[in-house]
C-alpha positions in Angstrom: -44.7 -28.0 -22.1 -43.5 -30.9 -24.2 -40.1 -31.4 -25.8 -41.4 -30.7 -29.3 -42.5 -27.3 -28.2 -39.2 -26.5 -26.4 -37.2 -27.5 -29.5 -39.4 -25.5 -31.7 -39.0 -22.5 -29.5 -35.2 -22.9 -29.5 -35.1 -23.2 -33.3 -37.4 -20.2 -33.7 -35.6 -18.0 -31.3 -32.1 -19.5 -31.6 -30.4 -16.0 -31.6 -31.9 -15.3 -28.1 -30.7 -18.6 -26.7 -27.3 -18.2 -28.2 -27.1 -14.7 -26.6 -27.9 -15.9 -23.1 -24.4 -17.3 -22.2 -22.7 -14.3 -23.7 -25.0 -11.9 -21.7 -24.3 -13.9 -18.6 -20.5 -13.7 -19.4 -20.8 -9.9 -19.8 -22.7 -9.7 -16.4 -19.9 -11.7 -14.7 -17.2 -9.6 -16.3 -18.8 -6.2 -15.7 -19.7 -6.9 -12.1 -16.1 -7.9 -11.4 -14.9 -4.6 -12.9 -17.4 -2.7 -10.8 -16.4 -4.6 -7.7 -12.7 -3.9 -8.2 -13.3 -0.2 -8.8 -15.5 0.0 -5.7 -12.6 -1.4 -3.7 -10.3 1.5 -4.6 -12.3 4.4 -6.0 -13.1 7.1 -5.3 -10.3 8.1 -2.9 -12.7 10.5 -1.0 -16.4 10.1 -0.2 -18.6 11.2 -3.1 -22.3 11.9 -2.3 -24.0 12.9 0.9 -22.5 11.3 3.9 -22.9 9.1 5.8 -25.2 6.8 3.7 -25.9 8.3 0.3 -22.7 8.0 -1.6 -19.5 5.9 -1.8 -15.8 5.9 -1.0 -13.5 3.1 -2.1 -13.2 0.4 0.6 -9.4 0.6 0.8 -9.3 4.5 1.1 -12.3 4.5 3.5 -10.5 1.9 5.7 -7.1 3.5 5.2 -6.3 3.6 8.9 -7.1 -0.1 9.2 -5.3 -1.1 6.0 -2.3 1.0 6.8 -2.2 -0.6 10.3 -2.4 -4.1 8.9 0.4 -3.3 6.3 2.5 -1.8 9.1 2.0 -4.8 11.4 3.0 -7.2 8.7 6.0 -5.1 7.9 7.3 -4.4 11.5 6.3 -7.7 13.1 7.2 -10.1 10.3 9.7 -8.4 8.0 11.9 -5.8 9.6 12.7 -3.9 12.8 14.3 -0.5 13.3 17.4 -2.2 14.7 17.9 -4.2 11.5 17.8 -1.0 9.5 20.3 1.0 11.5 22.7 -1.9 12.2 23.7 -1.7 8.5 25.0 1.9 8.8 28.5 2.8 9.8 29.1 5.9 11.8 32.5 6.7 10.3 31.1 6.4 6.8 28.2 8.7 7.6 30.6 11.3 9.0 32.8 11.0 5.9 29.7 11.5 3.6 28.6 14.6 5.4 32.1 16.0 6.2 32.1 19.0 3.8 28.4 20.1 4.4 29.0 19.6 8.1 32.1 21.9 8.1 30.2 24.5 6.2 27.2 24.3 8.5 29.5 24.5 11.6 31.1 27.6 10.2 27.8 29.3 9.5 26.3 28.2 12.9 29.3 29.6 14.8 29.3 32.9 13.0 25.5 33.3 13.3 25.3 32.5 17.0 28.3 34.3 18.2 27.6 37.5 16.1 24.0 37.5 17.3 24.5 36.9 21.0 27.7 38.9 21.5 28.1 41.1 18.5 30.5 43.6 20.1 32.9 40.9 21.3 32.7 39.0 18.0 33.4 42.1 16.0 36.3 43.1 18.2 38.1 39.8 17.7 40.8 39.7 14.9 39.8 37.7 11.9 42.7 35.2 12.7 41.2 34.6 16.1 37.8 34.2 14.7 39.0 31.6 12.2 40.9 29.8 14.9 37.8 29.6 17.1 35.7 28.3 14.3 38.3 25.7 13.3 38.3 24.5 16.9 34.5 24.2 16.8 34.7 22.5 13.4 37.2 20.0 14.7 34.6 18.8 17.3 31.7 18.7 14.8 32.4 15.0 13.8 32.6 14.0 17.4 29.2 15.6 18.0 27.7 13.7 15.0 29.2 10.5 16.1 27.9 10.9 19.7 24.4 11.7 18.3 24.5 8.7 16.0 25.5 6.5 19.0 22.7 7.9 21.1 20.2 7.3 18.3 21.4 3.7 17.8 21.3 3.0 21.5 17.9 4.6 22.0 16.0 3.8 18.8 12.7 3.2 20.5 12.8 6.7 21.9 13.7 8.6 18.8 12.3 6.6 15.9 8.7 5.3 15.5 8.7 3.0 12.5 5.0 2.3 12.9 4.1 5.9 12.9 6.3 6.6 9.8 4.6 3.8 7.8 1.0 4.5 8.9 1.4 8.3 8.5 2.8 7.9 5.0 -0.1 5.6 3.9 -2.7 7.8 5.4 -1.4 10.9 3.7 -1.1 9.1 0.4 -4.1 7.0 -0.3 -3.1 6.5 -3.9 0.1 4.8 -2.7 -2.0 2.6 -0.4 -4.1 1.6 -3.4 -1.0 0.9 -5.4 0.4 -1.5 -2.9 -2.7 -3.7 -3.4 -3.2 -3.1 -7.1 0.4 -3.6 -8.2 1.2 -6.5 -5.9 -2.1 -8.2 -6.8 -2.3 -7.2 -10.5 -2.6 -10.8 -11.8 -5.1 -11.7 -9.1 -7.3 -8.8 -10.0 -7.0 -9.7 -13.7 -8.0 -13.3 -12.9 -11.1 -12.1 -10.9 -12.2 -9.9 -13.8 -11.7 -12.6 -16.4 -13.1 -15.4 -14.4 -16.4 -13.5 -14.2 -16.8 -14.0 -17.9 -15.9 -17.7 -17.9 -18.1 -18.6 -15.0 -20.8 -16.3 -16.3 -20.8 -18.1 -19.7 -21.2 -21.5 -18.0 -24.1 -20.2 -15.9 -25.6 -18.7 -19.0 -25.8 -22.1 -20.7 -27.8 -23.4 -17.7 -29.9 -20.3 -17.8 -30.8 -21.0 -21.5 -32.0 -24.5 -20.6 -34.0 -23.2 -17.7 -35.6 -20.5 -19.8 -36.5 -23.0 -22.6 -38.2 -25.3 -20.0 -40.2 -22.6 -18.1 -40.2 -19.2 -19.9 -40.7 -17.8 -16.4 -40.0 -14.0 -16.2 -38.1 -14.8 -12.9 -35.4 -16.9 -14.7 -33.4 -14.0 -16.1 -33.2 -11.8 -13.0 -32.6 -14.8 -10.7 -29.9 -16.2 -12.9 -28.4 -12.7 -13.2 -28.4 -12.3 -9.5 -26.8 -15.7 -9.1 -24.2 -15.0 -11.7 -23.2 -11.7 -10.1 -23.0 -13.3 -6.6 -21.5 -16.6 -7.5 -18.8 -15.3 -9.8 -17.6 -12.8 -7.2 -17.6 -15.4 -4.4 -15.9 -18.2 -6.4 -13.3 -15.9 -7.8 -12.3 -14.6 -4.4 -12.1 -18.2 -3.1 -9.9 -19.3 -6.0 -7.5 -16.4 -5.5 -6.7 -17.3 -1.9 -7.7 -20.9 -1.5 -6.4 -23.5 -1.1 -3.1 -22.3 0.5 -1.3 -25.4 -0.8 -1.7 -27.3 -4.1 -4.7 -29.6 -3.9 -6.4 -31.9 -6.4 -10.1 -31.9 -7.4 -12.5 -33.7 -9.7 -11.2 -37.2 -8.7 -7.6 -36.0 -8.8 -7.8 -34.7 -12.4 -7.4 -31.0 -11.6 -4.8 -29.5 -9.4 -5.3 -26.0 -8.0 -3.6 -23.7 -5.6 -4.8 -20.2 -4.7 -3.4 -17.9 -7.3 -1.9 -15.5 -4.7 0.1 -18.3 -3.1 1.1 -19.8 -6.4 2.5 -16.4 -7.4 4.1 -15.6 -4.1 7.6 -14.9 -5.5 6.3 -12.4 -8.0 3.9 -10.8 -5.5 6.8 -10.5 -3.0 9.0 -8.9 -5.6 6.4 -6.3 -6.5 5.5 -5.7 -2.8 9.1 -5.2 -1.7 9.8 -2.9 -4.6 6.9 -0.6 -3.7 7.8 -0.6 0.0 11.5 0.1 -0.4 10.9 2.7 -3.2 8.0 4.6 -1.6 7.9 4.0 2.1 11.1 2.6 3.7 13.5 5.0 1.9 16.5 6.7 3.6 14.9 10.1 3.1 11.7 8.9 4.8 13.5 7.4 7.7 15.7 10.4 8.3 12.7 12.7 8.1 10.8 10.5 10.6 13.7 10.8 13.0 14.1 14.6 12.6 10.4 15.5 12.4 8.5 12.6 13.8 6.6 12.3 17.1 9.9 11.7 19.0 11.9 14.6 17.4 11.8 16.4 20.7 13.8 13.6 22.3 16.4 13.8 19.5 16.7 17.5 20.2 17.4 16.7 23.8 20.2 14.4 22.7 21.6 17.0 20.3 21.4 19.8 23.0 23.2 17.6 25.5 26.0 16.7 23.1 26.5 20.3 21.9 26.5 21.8 25.3 29.0 19.2 26.5 31.4 19.9 23.6 31.1 23.7 24.1 31.9 23.3 27.8 34.8 21.0 27.1 36.2 23.5 24.5 35.8 26.4 26.9 38.2 24.8 29.3 40.2 27.2 31.4 38.7 30.1 29.6 35.2 29.3 30.7 35.3 31.5 33.9 36.5 34.4 31.8 33.9 33.7 29.1 31.1 33.6 31.8 32.4 36.9 33.2 32.4 38.5 29.7 29.0 37.3 28.4 27.3 36.3 31.6 25.9 32.9 32.5 22.5 33.4 31.1 23.8 34.5 27.7 26.3 31.6 27.7 23.6 29.1 28.3 21.5 30.8 25.6 24.4 30.5 23.2 24.7 26.7 23.8 21.0 26.3 23.3 21.0 28.4 20.1 23.8 26.3 18.7 21.8 23.1 19.4 18.7 24.7 17.7 20.8 25.6 14.6 22.2 22.1 14.4 18.7 20.6 14.4 17.5 23.1 11.8 20.4 22.2 9.5 20.4 18.5 10.0 17.7 17.7 7.3 19.7 19.4 4.6 23.0 18.0 5.9 21.7 14.4 6.1 20.6 14.5 2.5 24.3 13.7 1.6 23.9 10.4 3.5 20.9 9.1 1.5 22.9 7.5 -1.4 25.2 5.7 1.0 22.3 4.6 3.2 20.4 3.3 0.2 23.4 1.0 -0.6 24.3 0.1 2.9 20.8 -0.8 4.1 19.9 -2.7 1.0 16.4 -3.1 2.3 15.1 -4.6 -0.9 17.3 -7.7 -0.5 16.7 -7.8 3.3 12.9 -7.7 2.9 12.9 -10.2 0.0 14.8 -12.7 2.2 12.3 -12.2 5.0 9.3 -12.6 2.7 10.6 -16.0 1.7 10.5 -17.0 5.4 6.8 -16.2 5.8 4.3 -19.0 6.2 1.4 -19.3 3.7 -1.0 -17.9 6.3 1.3 -15.0 7.1 1.9 -14.3 3.4 -1.9 -14.2 2.7 -2.1 -11.3 5.1 -0.3 -9.0 2.6 -3.3 -8.8 0.2 -6.3 -10.6 1.8 -7.3 -7.7 4.1 -8.2 -5.6 1.1 -10.8 -8.1 0.2 -11.9 -9.1 3.6 -13.0 -5.6 4.5 -16.7 -5.2 3.6 -16.3 -8.1 1.2 -20.1 -8.8 1.5 -20.8 -5.4 0.0 -18.9 -6.2 -3.2 -20.7 -9.5 -3.5 -24.1 -7.9 -2.8 -23.5 -5.2 -5.4 -22.5 -7.8 -8.0 -25.7 -9.7 -7.3 -27.9 -6.7 -7.5 -26.3 -5.6 -10.8 -26.8 -9.1 -12.2 -30.5 -9.0 -11.1 -31.0 -5.6 -12.9 -29.4 -6.8 -16.1 -31.5 -9.9 -15.9 -34.7 -7.8 -15.7 -33.5 -5.9 -18.8 -32.9 -9.2 -20.5 -36.5 -10.3 -19.8 -37.8 -7.2 -21.5 -35.5 -7.8 -24.4 -36.7 -11.4 -24.7 -40.3 -10.3 -24.7 -39.7 -7.7 -27.4 -37.5 -9.8 -29.7 -38.9 -13.3 -29.3 -41.0 -14.7 -32.1 -44.0 -16.9 -31.3 -43.5 -20.6 -32.0 -46.9 -20.9 -33.7 -45.7 -19.0 -36.7 -42.8 -21.3 -37.3 -43.2 -24.4 -39.6 -41.1 -26.9 -37.9 -43.0 -30.2 -38.3 -40.7 -31.5 -41.0 -37.6 -30.8 -39.0 -39.2 -32.4 -35.9 -39.9 -35.6 -37.8 -36.3 -35.6 -39.1 -35.0 -35.3 -35.6 -37.6 -37.6 -33.9 -35.2 -40.7 -33.9 -32.7 -38.8 -31.7 -35.1 -38.7 -28.7 -37.6 -41.5 -29.3 
C-alpha cells in the first residue's frame, strides 16, 4: 500500500479516522467507570456463586479490608490508652450524677422489694428513704472504682480491634465510603485519565489502521487501551512516593495520593471519628463487646464490696433476717441492674467525651507523622486486592468495543476507488517528494 492510497483513504473516510481517537477515549473512560464500580458494587454477591456472578472487591474482601484499616488505625494512629487518658473520672461522675442517683433509687427499690417484699413493705417510708440515700451516697464511689478498674485493665475490658472490624463488617457501605470519600480525587483522576490516554492511543490507532486496514487493529488497540489506561492510572495515583522529574527534567510528578495527603488525611480522619471511633461506639464496645463479662465481674465485685461495707454492724442481723443465700442474691441482682442501666446512664457522658477525647485532632496529628509508605497503606489495599481482575476486565471491554468498531468501519467506510483525489494529490505532492 503506497502513501497516495493511504492519503486518499484518509481523505475519503476522514470522519472515521477522526472518530478513532474519540472512540478510544470513550473506551478508556468507560472502562475506568466500570473498574471503579466493580471495586465497590454490588455490596452482596449477585449471580450464582461461586463463579457466575460478581460482588464488589471491597465488600467481598471486607474482612481483609477492615483488618488492614484496623491495623493502620491501632498500630500507627491510636491506642486505647490514648483514648481513655483524656477522660477525667470526676468529670464523668459529675456528668452522670442525676441519672445515676435516679438509677440507684430505682435499683434499690426494685431489688429490695423483689427479694424481701415483706421486710421492705414493713419499713417506714422515712427508713426506706434513709437506706436509699445511703446507697446513693456510695454510687459515685462505685462508678469511680469501676472507671479506675477499666483504665487499669483496658486490655481485658476493651478490644479496639474487634470494635473497628465488627463495625466495618456490619456496615459495608461505610467501608466503601472510607475509600471512596478519602480517595475521591484519585478516583476522579483514574476515570478522566482513561479518556486522555485513550485519545492519545486512538491517534496511533488511526495511523495503524490507515497503514494496514487489518481487522485486528481495532480490537487489539481496544484491548491495549483498556489495559494500559487502567495500569498507568493506578501507577500515577500511587507512584512515585516523592516528587520526581521525567522527560529530561521537564515534567515533575508525584503520586496523586501522596501529593494530596493532607486533604486525604482530613477526610479519612473525619470519617473515622464520626462513624467509628465515637464515644457511643466505644462505650457500647465496653458494655457489650467480647470482654463485657469481665466488666460485669468488676462491677459485681465493686457493688458487693460497697454493700458489705454499708451493712457494717448490721450485717449479722441482715443475714439472720434474709439469709445468706438471699443476701448474696441481692448483691448479685444489684450488680446485674447496674450493668443493665449503664448504657442509658453513660449516654450522658458522650458530649463530654467527644470534647475531651478530641480524637479528630489527635488522629490528624498522628497522620502527619506517617511515612509515605505507611500513608500509602490507607488506600492502596483497595486497589491491590484483585487488581489484575480490574485490568483484565478493562482490556476485555476494550477488545469487544474494538470488534464493534471494526464492524462499523466496514459498514460506513467508502471505497477509495470512487473518490477523485488526483488533483488534490498533485497539489500536496511537494510536501512529501
